[in-house]
N, C-alpha and C positions, 0 to 999 in steps of 0.2 A: 707246657711251653706256650708262650703267647704268640699270636699271629703277627708277623712283621711284614706282611704282604704290602705292596704299594697301595692297595685299596684301604687297608686298615690304617696305614700311615697317613693317608689323606684325610680319612674320617677323624682321626685324632687331631690333626692340625686345625680342623674347623670346629672342634668341640662336640662332634656328633655322638661321642660315647657318653655324654652327659657329665654331671658333676654334682657337687654339694654346695648349696648356698649357706654361708655361715655369717653370723652377726654377733658381735660381742666377743667374749673369750670362749673359744670352741676347740675341742680336740676331736678329730675324725680319724678313723683307720680305714685302710683299703689300699687300692693301687691307684695312685694319682700322678699326674704328669705336669701340673702347673698350678700356680696360685695367682689369681687376678684380683687386684685391689679395686673395689667398686666405688662406693660413695665416700670413702675416707682412706687415709693411709692405713696399711695393715702391718702389724708387727708380728714377726715370726718368733714364737716363744720356745722355751726349752721343751724337751720331750719330742720335738719334731725329728723324725727319722727319715733320712734320704741320702742321696748321693752328693750332697753339697756339704762339705765340712764347714763347721763353724757358722752355720746359718742362723742359729739362735740369736735373737736381738736385731736381726736385719729388719729394716723398714722398707716396705714396698710402697712407693708413692701412689696416690690415687690415680687409677687408670693404667698403671704399669702391671707387668706380668713377669713372674720368675718361672723358668722352665727347669724341670728336674724329674727325678723318679722318687716318689715319697710313699712310704707305707703308713706313716703317722704324720699328720699335720696338726700342730697346735698353734693357733694364731689369735690375735685380737684385732678386731675391726670388721669391716663389711667386705666380704670376699666371695668368689666362686673358686672352689677347688676342683679342677678338671680331672676326670677319670682317665686312666690309661688302659 
């Protein structure tokens, strides 16, 4: 069971649990809570698994962030995938 204490919630909100930097077309697995588009728009590709139905094909504009709970993220672009 994951820790949902106020302290952990605060740490998650500022990215203190870390993440994965991805560039190009990349598939990562783990426990993730956000996708942040960095130097370019990011396209969410098929095989992404999370709590947002129909997210495949979504475009995250440069500088924007999508929040959710993801176990697999498959995307194309320059992004940080934040751990949860």
